[in-house]
Every structure is written in C-alpha cells, then in structure tokens.
C-alpha positions as MATLAB code, in Angstrom:
seq = 'MLETCNYNLKDMKPRLYQETIFDTCNKANCLVVLPTGMGKTTIALMLAAQRLKNFPNSKVLLLAPTRPLVEQHIETFRKYMDIDESSMAVFTGFVSPEKRAVLWKDAKIIFSTPQGLENDIISRRINLEEVSLVIFDEAHKATGDYAYVFVAKQYNRLAKYPKILGLTASPGSETETIAEVCKNLHIEAVEIRTDSDPDVKPYIQEVKMEWVKVNLPEEMKQIQVFLQNCSKSKLAEMNKYGYLNREKGRNVGKLDLLRLQGLLHSEISKGNKEFEVLKSISLASEAIKVQHALELLETQGITPLYKYFEKVEEESSSTKSKAVQNLVRDLNFKSAFIKTRALFEQGIEHPKTEELKRLIAAELNDGTKMIIFTQYRDTASKIEQEINSMERVKAKIFVGQAKKNGTGLSQKQQKEMLEEFSTSQFNILIATSVAEEGLDIPKVDVVIFYEPIPSAIRHIQRRGRTGRLEKGKVFVLVTRGTRDEGFKWSAFHKEKRMHRTLKDLKTSFSTLERQKENLDRYIAPELDLEIYADDREKNGVVKELVELGIKINTRRMETGDYILSSRCAVEYKKVPDFVDSIIDGRLLQQVKELRQCYDKPLVVVEGDEDIYSMRKIHPNAIRGMLAAITVNYGVPIIQTKTSKETAALLAIIAKREHDEGRKGFDMHTSKPLSLKEQQEYIISSFPGIGSSLAKPLLRHFKSIKNFVNASEEELQKVEKIGEKKAKELQKVLNGEYKL';
ca = [
     142.567  195.774   41.929;
     140.288  193.466   40.006;
     141.901  194.317   36.907;
     145.204  193.146   37.374;
     143.926  189.228   38.504;
     143.116  188.148   35.754;
     139.800  186.101   37.130;
     138.620  183.437   34.797;
     135.211  184.873   35.284;
     132.438  186.067   32.708;
     129.072  188.233   32.800;
     130.398  189.628   36.440;
     131.066  192.622   37.893;
     132.013  192.946   41.272;
     130.609  195.683   43.614;
     132.886  197.871   45.580;
     132.683  196.457   48.712;
     132.746  192.439   47.405;
     136.294  193.871   45.461;
     137.627  195.488   49.103;
     136.237  192.139   50.793;
     138.092  190.221   47.869;
     141.369  192.425   48.792;
     141.133  190.965   52.670;
     140.230  187.387   51.848;
     143.654  186.921   48.916;
     145.754  188.453   52.056;
     144.540  185.808   55.022;
     142.096  183.381   55.878;
     138.359  185.590   56.565;
     135.312  185.331   57.773;
     133.077  187.150   55.302;
     129.875  188.610   57.278;
     127.362  190.110   54.957;
     123.300  190.159   54.639;
     121.462  187.806   52.870;
     121.675  188.805   48.982;
     124.863  191.108   48.920;
     126.745  188.263   47.001;
     129.087  186.341   49.554;
     128.930  183.938   46.554;
     130.859  186.761   44.239;
     133.491  186.705   46.587;
     133.803  183.206   46.567;
     133.659  182.545   43.005;
     136.655  185.441   42.417;
     138.866  184.101   45.609;
     137.999  180.361   43.733;
     139.306  182.075   40.156;
     142.328  183.180   42.276;
     143.576  180.776   43.681;
     143.217  178.058   40.490;
     145.195  180.969   38.885;
     147.771  180.849   41.181;
     148.434  176.958   41.941;
     146.951  175.714   38.635;
     147.335  172.079   39.722;
     145.358  172.393   42.817;
     142.089  171.854   43.203;
     139.313  174.269   45.480;
     136.376  172.973   47.830;
     133.545  174.319   48.553;
     131.114  172.929   51.460;
     127.547  173.625   52.717;
     125.328  171.884   55.088;
     122.897  170.737   52.669;
     121.970  169.450   49.579;
     119.759  171.819   47.673;
     122.305  174.737   48.979;
     125.398  172.667   46.688;
     123.792  172.385   43.946;
     122.524  176.333   43.921;
     126.173  177.022   44.234;
     127.810  174.427   41.300;
     124.698  176.409   39.460;
     126.162  179.704   40.042;
     129.437  178.869   39.357;
     128.379  177.641   36.086;
     127.196  180.309   35.194;
     129.888  182.918   36.395;
     133.045  180.929   36.123;
     134.672  179.806   32.710;
     135.694  176.251   34.066;
     135.175  173.210   31.930;
     131.584  171.067   32.823;
     133.591  167.681   33.922;
     136.405  170.040   35.882;
     133.832  170.166   38.312;
     132.348  167.186   40.740;
     129.517  167.087   43.098;
     129.847  164.891   46.521;
     127.015  164.248   48.608;
     125.491  160.989   50.452;
     124.178  159.924   47.069;
     127.470  159.741   45.737;
     129.205  156.445   46.306;
     132.560  156.333   48.797;
     134.311  154.540   45.443;
     132.763  157.127   42.897;
     133.876  160.095   44.865;
     137.627  159.237   45.341;
     137.292  158.506   41.500;
     136.037  161.817   40.717;
     138.273  163.506   42.719;
     141.056  162.530   40.382;
     140.296  165.221   37.855;
     138.186  167.539   39.357;
     139.189  171.181   39.527;
     136.365  172.208   41.710;
     134.593  170.130   43.948;
     131.284  170.755   45.640;
     130.150  168.716   48.599;
     128.217  168.393   52.115;
     130.537  168.480   54.816;
     129.677  164.471   56.504;
     130.146  162.395   53.734;
     133.807  164.256   53.042;
     134.296  163.747   56.959;
     134.540  160.038   56.301;
     136.611  160.655   53.172;
     139.385  162.411   54.613;
     139.778  159.765   57.589;
     139.473  157.136   54.981;
     142.363  158.991   52.489;
     140.488  158.395   49.768;
     140.741  162.206   48.822;
     144.216  163.996   49.128;
     143.457  167.669   51.085;
     147.096  168.518   50.287;
     145.771  168.721   46.779;
     143.479  171.937   47.367;
     144.143  175.614   47.860;
     140.980  177.241   49.301;
     137.969  175.370   51.081;
     134.974  177.391   51.190;
     133.040  176.880   53.996;
     129.180  178.429   53.720;
     127.014  178.988   56.124;
     130.102  178.862   58.435;
     128.681  179.856   61.936;
     127.945  176.253   62.070;
     132.008  175.761   62.688;
     131.109  175.309   66.525;
     131.056  171.608   68.337;
     131.410  168.502   66.827;
     129.962  169.700   63.701;
     131.857  168.406   60.732;
     133.219  171.928   59.345;
     135.313  171.950   62.631;
     137.247  168.641   61.221;
     137.501  169.450   57.759;
     139.027  173.005   58.493;
     141.797  171.370   60.538;
     142.790  168.351   58.462;
     143.030  171.142   55.574;
     145.120  173.711   58.401;
     147.565  170.759   58.694;
     147.845  168.770   55.449;
     147.682  171.314   52.955;
     150.775  172.778   50.806;
     148.730  176.160   50.016;
     146.096  176.863   52.812;
     143.297  179.521   52.143;
     139.843  179.520   54.047;
     137.021  181.734   53.289;
     134.213  181.693   55.829;
     131.099  182.864   54.494;
     127.260  184.186   56.741;
     124.915  186.576   56.964;
     124.503  185.916   60.681;
     127.637  184.335   62.742;
     125.565  184.250   65.963;
     125.359  186.788   69.204;
     127.507  185.475   71.784;
     130.845  186.278   72.034;
     132.079  182.925   72.709;
     130.346  181.590   69.780;
     131.896  183.976   67.443;
     135.316  183.208   68.611;
     134.768  179.707   68.760;
     133.849  179.671   64.986;
     137.035  182.014   64.080;
     139.174  179.605   65.909;
     137.521  176.228   64.340;
     138.033  178.029   61.171;
     141.573  179.194   61.684;
     140.354  182.558   60.878;
     142.959  185.731   60.131;
     140.550  188.294   59.139;
     137.204  189.609   59.724;
     134.916  191.196   57.320;
     131.666  192.745   58.431;
     129.026  194.816   56.592;
     125.745  195.783   57.387;
     122.993  197.706   56.089;
     124.704  201.099   56.837;
     128.657  200.838   55.729;
     129.145  203.305   53.375;
     130.565  201.236   50.881;
     127.222  198.525   50.825;
     124.598  201.481   51.320;
     124.102  202.258   47.301;
     123.523  198.363   46.934;
     121.093  198.155   49.474;
     117.324  198.281   49.021;
     114.813  199.856   51.792;
     112.932  197.396   53.745;
     110.219  198.277   55.645;
     110.028  196.560   59.102;
     106.461  196.731   61.135;
     105.512  194.830   63.806;
     102.043  193.725   64.191;
     100.038  193.171   67.606;
      97.044  191.281   68.044;
      95.519  190.783   71.818;
      94.513  187.829   73.235;
      91.197  187.060   73.244;
      89.824  186.415   76.909;
      88.730  182.599   75.985;
      92.258  182.355   75.083;
      93.076  184.268   78.654;
      91.017  181.550   80.652;
      93.358  178.428   78.788;
      96.904  180.643   79.498;
      95.834  181.228   83.093;
      94.951  177.238   83.799;
      98.306  176.764   81.874;
     100.398  179.064   83.976;
      98.970  178.370   87.423;
      99.725  174.583   86.351;
     103.049  175.271   85.643;
     103.685  177.348   88.844;
     102.531  174.306   90.864;
     105.242  172.006   89.104;
     107.910  174.603   89.980;
     106.747  175.254   93.466;
     107.413  171.733   94.433;
     110.487  171.360   92.577;
     111.357  174.881   94.453;
     110.246  172.899   97.859;
     112.896  169.975   97.148;
     115.847  172.393   96.627;
     116.494  171.641   92.966;
     114.968  174.660   91.505;
     117.397  177.617   92.740;
     114.263  180.194   91.457;
     115.399  183.838   91.622;
     112.815  186.593   93.022;
     110.838  187.610   90.368;
     112.653  185.720   87.591;
     110.478  183.617   85.401;
     111.869  180.187   85.098;
     111.844  179.320   80.717;
     111.797  175.950   78.652;
     116.108  176.088   78.276;
     116.344  177.184   82.724;
     114.156  173.852   82.938;
     116.009  171.700   80.291;
     119.519  172.413   82.313;
     117.410  171.300   85.042;
     117.098  168.636   84.240;
     120.458  167.666   82.278;
     121.973  168.730   86.198;
     119.620  166.006   87.745;
     120.414  163.255   85.097;
     124.189  163.996   86.209;
     123.341  163.379   89.917;
     121.896  160.008   88.915;
     124.716  158.853   86.909;
     126.784  159.808   89.942;
     124.658  157.616   91.775;
     122.387  159.757   93.506;
     118.599  158.202   93.252;
     116.908  160.333   96.286;
     113.189  160.200   95.956;
     113.806  164.458   95.840;
     116.170  163.939   92.550;
     114.104  161.278   90.729;
     110.444  163.440   91.706;
     112.171  167.118   90.321;
     113.270  165.080   87.004;
     109.678  164.082   86.739;
     108.505  167.595   87.516;
     110.775  169.314   85.127;
     109.458  166.537   82.383;
     106.103  167.985   83.345;
     106.517  171.409   83.555;
     108.325  171.739   80.091;
     105.269  169.955   78.147;
     103.661  172.966   79.929;
     105.576  175.596   79.025;
     105.764  173.606   75.369;
     101.799  174.363   75.328;
     101.964  177.738   76.572;
     104.166  179.100   74.265;
     101.452  177.206   71.427;
      98.657  178.690   72.947;
     100.156  182.270   72.481;
     102.113  182.058   69.578;
     100.407  179.462   67.375;
      96.395  179.052   67.791;
      94.010  177.032   68.670;
      94.282  174.083   66.601;
      97.940  173.408   67.172;
      97.533  173.311   70.736;
      94.555  171.209   71.012;
      96.302  168.723   68.914;
      99.485  168.472   70.940;
      96.667  168.112   74.195;
      95.848  165.149   72.063;
      99.176  164.293   71.681;
     100.102  164.124   75.054;
      96.685  162.248   76.111;
      97.381  159.680   74.135;
     100.478  159.146   75.309;
      99.253  158.970   78.728;
      97.764  155.761   77.956;
     100.288  154.229   76.369;
     103.360  155.115   78.118;
     104.960  154.138   81.733;
     106.356  157.333   82.260;
     104.951  158.984   85.524;
     105.468  162.833   84.244;
     102.833  162.258   81.473;
     100.362  160.454   83.652;
     100.550  162.389   86.716;
     100.115  165.669   84.021;
      97.172  164.766   82.334;
      95.892  163.853   86.066;
      96.382  167.765   86.730;
      93.157  169.325   87.581;
      94.744  172.575   85.785;
      95.905  170.970   82.638;
      92.782  168.759   82.537;
      90.956  172.359   82.314;
      93.092  173.966   80.086;
      92.621  170.850   77.728;
      88.864  171.073   78.102;
      88.620  174.643   77.212;
      90.652  174.136   73.822;
      88.825  171.453   72.517;
      85.796  174.065   73.238;
      87.134  176.471   70.927;
      88.791  173.883   68.546;
      85.136  172.495   67.775;
      83.460  176.237   67.726;
      86.390  176.990   65.231;
      87.904  179.534   67.152;
      91.213  180.597   65.676;
      94.264  183.573   66.983;
      93.976  186.520   66.097;
      96.763  186.306   64.471;
      95.208  184.251   61.890;
      92.697  187.312   60.845;
      95.384  189.588   61.531;
      97.600  187.824   58.780;
      94.695  187.524   56.165;
      94.336  191.170   56.662;
      97.640  191.754   56.114;
      97.673  189.535   52.975;
      94.335  191.431   51.806;
      96.471  194.610   51.690;
      99.523  193.932   50.264;
      98.739  191.695   47.643;
      98.541  192.691   44.016;
      99.445  191.182   40.916;
     102.988  189.861   40.720;
     103.503  190.141   44.283;
     105.135  187.001   46.110;
     105.183  186.425   50.056;
     106.510  184.348   52.131;
     105.037  183.872   55.595;
     107.228  182.341   58.022;
     106.414  179.812   61.229;
     107.958  177.649   63.636;
     105.411  174.687   63.401;
     104.327  172.079   60.220;
     100.625  172.088   61.888;
     100.654  175.847   62.130;
     101.651  175.750   58.503;
      98.813  173.874   57.227;
      96.169  175.549   58.908;
      97.644  178.972   57.361;
      97.180  177.230   53.992;
      93.984  176.248   55.053;
      92.922  179.467   56.185;
      94.273  181.835   53.426;
      93.600  179.949   50.076;
      90.262  180.407   50.239;
      90.913  183.976   50.064;
      90.772  185.778   46.630;
      93.949  185.738   44.555;
      95.240  183.582   46.857;
      97.883  180.781   45.437;
      99.497  179.413   48.774;
     102.019  176.097   49.352;
     103.734  174.730   52.503;
     107.001  174.779   51.748;
     108.726  172.546   54.695;
     111.580  169.887   55.779;
     112.608  166.179   54.214;
     111.347  164.472   57.797;
     107.707  163.322   57.331;
     105.340  164.284   59.817;
     101.431  164.790   58.960;
     101.972  164.297   55.214;
     103.768  167.211   55.249;
     107.195  166.056   54.586;
     108.820  166.779   51.061;
     111.533  165.927   49.729;
     114.758  167.882   48.116;
     113.625  167.300   44.954;
     110.170  168.517   45.760;
     111.803  171.549   47.596;
     113.500  172.094   44.182;
     110.393  172.161   41.574;
     108.956  173.977   44.525;
     110.945  177.104   44.603;
     110.842  177.181   40.851;
     107.488  177.036   40.656;
     107.267  179.942   42.740;
     110.009  181.505   40.726;
     107.524  181.027   38.139;
     104.616  182.431   39.351;
     102.611  178.981   39.390;
     101.460  180.109   42.947;
     102.320  183.299   44.912;
     102.355  183.060   49.056;
     104.845  180.246   49.862;
     104.014  178.836   53.031;
     108.048  178.122   54.899;
     108.924  176.751   58.644;
     112.878  176.816   59.093;
     114.203  175.065   56.414;
     113.799  178.065   53.966;
     115.537  180.186   56.402;
     119.182  179.659   55.504;
     121.086  179.754   52.206;
     118.282  178.736   49.893;
     117.829  180.883   46.483;
     114.582  182.207   47.031;
     113.203  183.637   43.345;
     112.318  188.039   44.423;
     110.147  188.210   47.361;
     108.666  191.565   47.662;
     106.692  190.842   51.442;
     107.659  188.669   54.611;
     105.273  187.862   57.309;
     106.609  186.349   60.596;
     104.130  184.309   62.164;
     105.424  184.555   65.286;
     109.133  186.329   66.300;
     111.780  184.675   67.130;
     114.400  184.621   69.693;
     117.363  183.790   67.459;
     119.491  186.656   65.758;
     120.845  184.220   62.928;
     117.043  183.302   62.355;
     115.859  186.617   62.230;
     118.379  187.986   60.367;
     118.177  185.147   57.503;
     113.998  185.446   57.793;
     114.638  189.414   57.098;
     116.955  188.612   54.692;
     114.151  186.607   51.949;
     113.239  190.086   50.966;
     114.752  193.027   49.432;
     116.944  191.718   47.179;
     116.280  193.040   44.390;
     113.887  195.935   44.678;
     112.165  196.844   47.708;
     110.274  195.191   50.522;
     108.023  194.389   53.032;
     108.586  192.550   56.715;
     105.425  192.887   59.604;
     105.927  190.306   62.165;
     102.975  189.441   64.126;
     103.210  189.444   67.905;
     100.764  188.804   70.770;
     100.724  191.338   73.786;
     101.338  189.810   76.970;
     102.898  186.791   75.546;
     106.647  185.501   75.073;
     105.984  186.578   71.423;
     107.156  190.248   73.176;
     109.972  188.526   74.972;
     110.923  186.923   71.405;
     111.134  189.786   69.950;
     113.448  191.838   71.935;
     115.377  189.073   72.731;
     116.106  188.852   69.121;
     116.580  192.590   68.526;
     119.369  192.777   71.316;
     121.370  189.578   70.555;
     121.581  191.338   66.578;
     123.162  194.223   68.280;
     125.242  192.437   70.656;
     126.564  190.518   67.423;
     127.470  193.738   65.812;
     129.644  195.104   68.653;
     131.315  191.882   68.995;
     132.183  191.660   65.195;
     133.217  195.425   65.292;
     135.258  194.263   68.102;
     137.000  190.998   67.080;
     137.465  192.846   63.394;
     139.715  195.091   64.943;
     141.459  192.338   67.071;
     142.499  190.507   64.154;
     144.093  192.945   61.945;
     147.188  192.467   64.811;
     147.186  188.682   64.609;
     149.557  186.394   62.593;
     148.739  182.872   61.613;
     148.813  181.011   64.002;
     151.260  177.498   63.335;
     150.266  174.019   64.430;
     151.832  172.629   66.921;
     153.259  168.915   66.456;
     154.388  168.398   69.360;
     151.369  166.571   70.344;
     151.110  164.107   67.526;
     152.229  160.852   68.592;
     155.635  159.607   67.342;
     154.722  161.548   63.832;
     157.885  160.210   62.211;
     156.296  156.533   62.583;
     154.209  155.207   60.102;
     151.401  154.130   62.525;
     148.698  152.457   61.151;
     144.922  151.337   63.045;
     142.000  149.685   61.655;
     138.987  150.829   62.645;
     135.397  149.453   61.832;
     133.418  151.801   59.459;
     130.600  151.171   61.634;
     132.242  153.695   63.882;
     131.011  157.103   64.065;
     132.616  158.358   67.276;
     135.176  160.949   68.052;
     137.967  158.319   68.713;
     138.363  158.035   64.794;
     138.767  161.971   64.378;
     141.138  162.312   67.394;
     143.710  159.757   65.745;
     144.000  161.016   62.885;
     144.013  164.384   64.581;
     147.132  162.257   66.250;
     149.039  161.858   62.861;
     147.658  157.620   62.781;
     146.463  156.483   59.434;
     143.052  154.811   59.534;
     142.076  151.657   57.236;
     138.443  151.436   57.821;
     136.798  148.045   56.703;
     133.607  146.449   58.222;
     134.484  143.731   61.120;
     133.257  141.545   62.556;
     135.519  141.131   65.584;
     136.910  144.184   67.454;
     136.388  147.810   66.948;
     140.035  148.856   66.364;
     142.732  146.253   65.505;
     146.061  147.617   67.069;
     148.499  144.776   65.556;
     148.560  141.427   64.350;
     147.734  140.285   68.154;
     145.773  143.155   69.918;
     142.339  144.683   68.894;
     139.937  146.272   70.905;
     136.113  146.269   72.143;
     135.320  149.707   72.603;
     131.625  150.936   74.485;
     130.714  153.729   75.969;
     128.892  153.727   79.496;
     125.455  153.436   78.463;
     125.946  150.901   75.615;
     128.466  148.709   77.938;
     125.874  148.395   80.565;
     123.503  147.713   77.624;
     125.218  144.906   76.025;
     125.413  143.292   79.670;
     121.614  143.214   79.799;
     121.108  141.743   76.203;
     123.997  139.156   76.061;
     125.784  141.132   73.342;
     129.218  141.722   75.625;
     129.886  138.059   76.646;
     129.808  137.008   72.920;
     131.881  139.864   71.905;
     134.206  139.218   74.292;
     135.007  135.637   73.864;
     134.796  136.240   70.124;
     138.139  138.788   70.486;
     139.648  136.121   72.619;
     139.481  133.450   70.039;
     140.902  135.651   67.542;
     143.538  137.691   69.593;
     146.173  137.116   71.525;
     146.214  140.553   73.599;
     142.702  141.493   73.598;
     141.120  144.635   75.171;
     137.581  145.915   76.576;
     137.604  149.779   76.396;
     135.033  151.379   78.167;
     134.495  155.100   77.540;
     133.028  157.953   79.650;
     132.689  159.119   83.377;
     129.192  157.994   84.122;
     128.567  155.533   86.574;
     127.952  152.113   85.542;
     126.198  150.606   88.338;
     123.656  152.973   88.506;
     122.603  153.938   84.690;
     120.179  151.071   84.071;
     117.675  149.161   86.534;
     120.290  146.314   87.009;
     121.521  144.914   90.374;
     125.383  145.956   90.725;
     126.174  142.646   91.389;
     125.296  141.589   87.916;
     127.826  144.434   86.835;
     130.512  142.774   88.871;
     129.675  139.617   88.082;
     130.071  140.329   84.279;
     133.118  142.608   85.349;
     134.865  139.208   86.441;
     133.748  137.097   84.043;
     135.653  139.337   81.634;
     138.794  139.686   83.603;
     139.584  136.556   85.490;
     137.127  134.271   83.139;
     138.165  135.114   79.724;
     141.588  137.181   80.677;
     140.438  140.063   78.645;
     141.444  143.556   80.161;
     139.444  146.403   80.893;
     140.391  149.633   80.609;
     138.405  153.040   81.537;
     138.850  156.526   79.689;
     136.429  159.907   80.514;
     136.836  161.257   76.628;
     137.400  159.790   73.168;
     140.335  161.888   73.270;
     141.912  160.312   76.315;
     140.544  156.872   74.184;
     142.343  158.011   71.339;
     145.929  158.798   73.251;
     145.366  155.014   74.875;
     144.666  153.428   71.300;
     147.806  155.264   69.880;
     150.217  154.226   72.475;
     149.403  150.524   72.304;
     150.011  151.051   69.049;
     153.167  153.127   68.748;
     154.037  149.822   71.360;
     153.685  147.157   68.981;
     154.839  149.206   66.029;
     158.254  149.104   68.672;
     158.021  145.271   69.741;
     158.405  144.435   65.516;
     154.516  144.011   65.229;
     153.845  146.100   62.558;
     151.982  143.169   60.089;
     147.723  142.794   60.188;
     146.057  139.958   60.129;
     142.434  141.191   60.178;
     140.842  137.584   60.890;
     142.819  135.745   63.926;
     145.886  135.355   65.097;
     145.650  132.504   67.826;
     146.234  128.742   67.346;
     142.191  127.310   67.009;
     141.062  123.574   67.243;
     139.702  121.807   64.309;
     136.244  122.770   64.519;
     137.506  126.497   65.284;
     139.793  126.605   62.165;
     137.108  125.087   60.078;
     134.352  127.941   61.323;
     137.388  130.608   60.942;
     137.477  129.675   57.299;
     133.938  129.898   56.645;
     133.478  133.034   58.023;
     136.511  134.942   56.578;
     133.770  134.697   53.192;
     132.327  137.969   52.098;
     129.048  138.390   54.417;
     129.202  135.543   56.180;
     130.889  135.902   59.672;
     130.537  134.080   62.840;
     127.233  134.371   62.912;
     126.747  132.032   59.305;
     129.646  129.710   59.413;
     127.912  127.234   61.711;
     124.613  127.073   59.958;
     126.810  126.304   56.542;
     129.144  123.693   58.187;
     126.094  121.983   59.915;
     123.985  121.890   56.204;
     127.237  120.741   53.957;
     129.549  119.212   56.953;
     132.600  120.458   55.693;
     134.724  123.230   53.667;
     134.925  120.930   50.639;
     131.317  120.486   50.349;
     130.580  124.091   50.683;
     132.994  125.379   48.198;
     131.653  122.709   45.589;
     127.767  124.129   46.471;
     125.828  125.232   43.490;
     124.269  129.153   44.418;
     121.209  127.212   44.173;
     122.440  124.712   47.237;
     123.722  127.942   48.714;
     120.298  129.536   48.814;
     118.956  126.205   50.505;
     120.565  127.702   53.861;
     119.032  130.162   56.246;
     119.958  133.617   55.518;
     121.709  132.915   52.344;
     119.891  134.569   49.933;
     120.076  135.408   46.147;
     122.562  137.965   46.578;
     124.856  136.355   49.225;
     124.972  133.647   46.987;
     125.889  135.028   44.004;
     128.806  137.159   45.666;
     130.249  133.719   47.063;
     130.257  132.169   43.336;
     132.020  135.062   42.410;
     135.284  134.751   45.163;
     134.855  131.116   45.089;
     134.777  130.504   40.581;
     136.333  133.935   40.039;
     139.982  133.919   38.543;
     142.615  135.461   40.172;
     144.435  137.864   38.460;
     147.754  140.195   39.482;
];
C-alpha cells in the first residue's frame, strides 16, 4: 500500500495500523481515534504528503487549539517531511492579519490556531478553495460555537478538492457529542483503535494502573459533616419553594445546582420576580459554594480549603451579594471554617500528601521521570513545597498562562520547562490540566493522579502521558467515602461507553455516502451581495452572513455596526447590551449619529429575553427610550431571536437594496448636512478621529483650513491627540497621492 504512493517523507516507517488507517483517510473524510502516543501525527503527515502529490498547486492546513501545539506540529513536519522551510507558515495571534495574507500566498502547509483563521476566512484574506486537506487536531473540540465548526463548514462549501482529517485520543463519552463532532467535521468514516486491537497490540507498552485508597481523618470528617449539614439546609429550603424537584435518595450535585440556576435566571428573564424565585437563586449560589468547599476538603486538602474560606469571607465584606453574606453567617459554614483554620495552623494536611510522598520514595530511581496531575493550582503549589524537601526530588509546577497567585507561565516558559524536563534538569512535573492535552511531554515513567476526574477524555489524556516508549505506571489517589470514588467510576463507565459508541458509529459510517451541500438556503447566491461589518463585531451574525453566501468586508466604523447600502446602516444590540446602553446613555447618542449619517437607519435587538426584567430600571424608562428612538428620531427597532434570524434579516434588506440599484457604499454618510455638520463630517473622516474628536479639533483650530495647515506640534496641543496620532494625520495630509 505505502510503496505505491511515492511519499515525500523521510526517516519514517509507518506501522501497519497507521497504513490501514491512512488507506481509509485517503478515501473519505475520517475521524481517527488513537490512544495518546500511538502516532496520530504520522497519519497526518502521510495524508498531507499524498494530497500535495495529487494536487501540486494546492495547500494543506493543519489546525490545533493552542500555539504550543501548533509549534509542536511544525517541528514534526520539519523533521519528517522533505519540504522547503519557506513552504511552511505559522498563523497564530502573534502574526498580524496582513502578514498572514502575505504568508498564505507562498505557503504549501499552514499551521494555525483556529480563532485567527476564522477571521481570515470572513475577511477573505485566505482562499479555502486552494486547500486540498484540512487536519483538525484535538478534533473533539468541534462542538458548539468552537471555531473548528465554522472553518470546516466553509471549507467543505468552498474547496475544489475537500478532504478532512480529524485527530483525537478521546472524542467524548456521549453519543450525541461524538455524533455532533462527526457532523460538524463532515466525517464519512471513523477509524478507532484501542490498546486491545490486534494491529495495535504489538506496539503498546504495558501500563500498570493502581488505585491507591486513603481514609479521611476524623478531624476532617467533622468539617465534612458541618459542610454537608450546611448544604442540606440550603437544599431543604429550596425544596420548600418548589424549584428543586429533588428525587428521593438522590444526591444533588454541583451540575444539578448550575442547571437549576439557569432555569431560575430564565424565569427572571421572563419577568417572574417572585420572592420564591429570587430566594432560590440565592440559595443555589450558596449551595454551589458549599459543594466546592466539600470538594476541596475531600479531594485536595486543608490548605486549598482554608484559602477558599478566606476568599469567601473577604468577598462577603466587599460584595452586595446576599448569597455570600448569608453563607458566612451560616453556623455550619462558620464552624467548618473555624475547624479548618485550626487544622491549617497545626500543619495538618490531607492523607493523600503522605501517600504521595510514599509513592515517590518507592518509585523514584535514577533517571525516573514523573508527572503529578492535580486540578487546582493551590494544591500544585502545596505539593511542590512538600515534595521538594525529599531526597532526590527536584519538582517544578507546570500550569497555564493566566496569572494566579504567581504561578502562571507564558507559552515560552512552558516550552522551556518541557525542554528542561526532557533533559532531566528536574525529575517531577506537577501539572494542572494544561499538560493533559496534546503537548509532547518527554518520556515519563510514572503518572500520579492526585484525584480522579469524572471526564473520560481527561482521564485518557492523563493516563496517556506514560507508556509511550517503555513500560509505565499510573497511580490514582482516592479518598474512601467521598466524591473521589464517584469520579473514579464515572470516568470508567464513560470510557467504556465511548468505545461502544465509536464502534457503532464506525459500522454506520461504512454505509454512508457524502452528503452534498444544499444551496437552496443561501440568499440569492447568483447575486454579488456585500455587507460591511464593524471589525469589533465578534458575534455569530457575521458567521451566519458568510454561511448565506454574502461577501463581508470588515473595517472599523464610527457609526453603526453593519452597513447594508449607501443609505442603510444597522445598530446591532443583544438584549442585555440594549438595556445597558439605555442606562449609560450610549444608545441615544448612537441612534442620533445613525440618523445624521444615513437615510434609512435601523436598530436590531437580538434575544428572547424580556427587556423589562434585565436590570433594575423602571419599565417606563425603557418605553420612553423606545418612543424617542422610533418617534423622535424615526428609527425603526426590530427584534430578532437568534443570530441566524438577524443574519437572514440583514441579508434580505441588503438584497432589496441591491435590487433597487443601491449597491454602492458611502462609508461615512449619505445625507445632506448643515455647514457645522459638514465640517464635523470632514474632520471626523480622518484616521483615528471620529465624531468624538472632531468637535475639539474644530473648536481649537476654528476652521478646516487651519486644521489642515497645522504642524505636528500644533496638533498635539489638542487633548487626546498624541504623537502617534499627530504623525498619522500628517502622513495623510502631506503624503503624495500615487496611482
């Protein structure tokens, strides 16, 4: 099979299962599910080389969720693909849109994070028609509004020779989620391998897995009882108001409470502000905080719990939240706090700490490398402090970028730390979830879970950090009689369910043919419809307009969010922002400017929430604003429910304007103005000025002529005109016009 393809690969000998999977990928859009460390990227390399061979004028696009993953992939391609360095390009948030457009022209293989690419597609800086293969790494992310979904849809619609490859170690445990991933990536075949499959088994290293159980000490059980009683009292009160619907004998967990909160907020948005609803929301918030405290106690230890208690108490003195204030006054919560403080001051910790030390002492030999996974940074810091005092231990914390208690790492620092770990400059990596997914962690002999996790995906990813090249060991610390045991079995059953679902899907996909895109839903595809959108509009409307086949031009606009023709512009608001803009006074000013600049302005309010119950504002104030906008300014207000509905409305208006011959765009204004307004109009059109700075400039210089003749120093005398803005103005005023 491989010999007949003439691959441009070097120093690589694919394994049998990789060749078998590649054969499927070559024939159909494929989701490849392989255990971590089993060479998913090799299959991507093989398919990329094949597509470039078959379509020499095309490009290959590889997407990964983070910059470190993108850089990891380009290093792999450099190592194994015989291709000129200049033919590969990296697109991340650190590369400007203009530079990405230039790089795209000459690149054959583009490695990118999906978010920036999404904007490039909308702005048409790149042409997906030229791409013969898109590879989606960590393909299980292709759900909901994640950028993978939009990129795949556009690629499938625009490409001449579409081919999609999805790569993941664990696509999820729910049938609906896996099916959604497959649908969103236009998957036609699934290739799944587990450790037990005959073509994979010869390459699998033995991984010994052990569940290490500890008991919660009596003094910690006392805290547990106080917190449980506190939680029960909140649930009982909610049950009394009739919103909990608690089934007999069933525990109410954090997810149940979050769902209940969503339901109650929905009730409020519909105008239901009865005491029972408002009180239940407050109680649910209290119960969620208590549940979090219980989780810290049972699975993490005294130090993280004590820090959390301190945070809640500090918050109670600075917030107006009744939930926090009521909670710190609760006798059970206060008792738990006092007990925790006493144990913290005595230096008593969770028994997992001693068990962890015992495991390290037993397993750590010369050359041994370990990863300790934990959910929380506070726990990671405590573990580092505890184990670095041990013999032969040199440990470092590996966490994400967000700064928290001084433990954040930049992506550059993460890369440097992994290199140090690889070269044995330290031997234990203490990691949070950032190290679970995709990163090329060097050879690891032992993995320790400080706590079980209920997610099958994360469990598989953690476990897959060892046993890549040699035998490995995995230890999971479990506290008896706590949620640790529930999380353990949850991950186990979800993983089993995932494999069953994938095998069922694999069978069903074998009989499917590619579904053709239905173009009937596009708005007049034969017309060259064009809409201008403000480049700050990061919402679903722009994507939906692109889906409708409409050309989108993005740019910074002083007035309006969307321009549909030379006379029609739209101010777009979601319901909460619409109400907020009434309160802070923005809305009236925006409508006024819209009316001044366009003959046919329009306000679109999106969402199905009740505008009269969003904020503590009298309904008559909202009615008064609606009357002012529609009657005084003559600007219609239309309400839509979803971004899809909004996009359809804008598309229809744009089509009507097109049909009536109003295809041209005047990006500033189309309406005759008074002399004063014309002067403001001319000044506001200069870069970086806009309507807010036009008036101060005219007040200072008295006339447009004086402004145009002003020196850079004179310009800087006006408030908010700095050196940079003054230079830009001088460049526009004095620069020679060239064809």
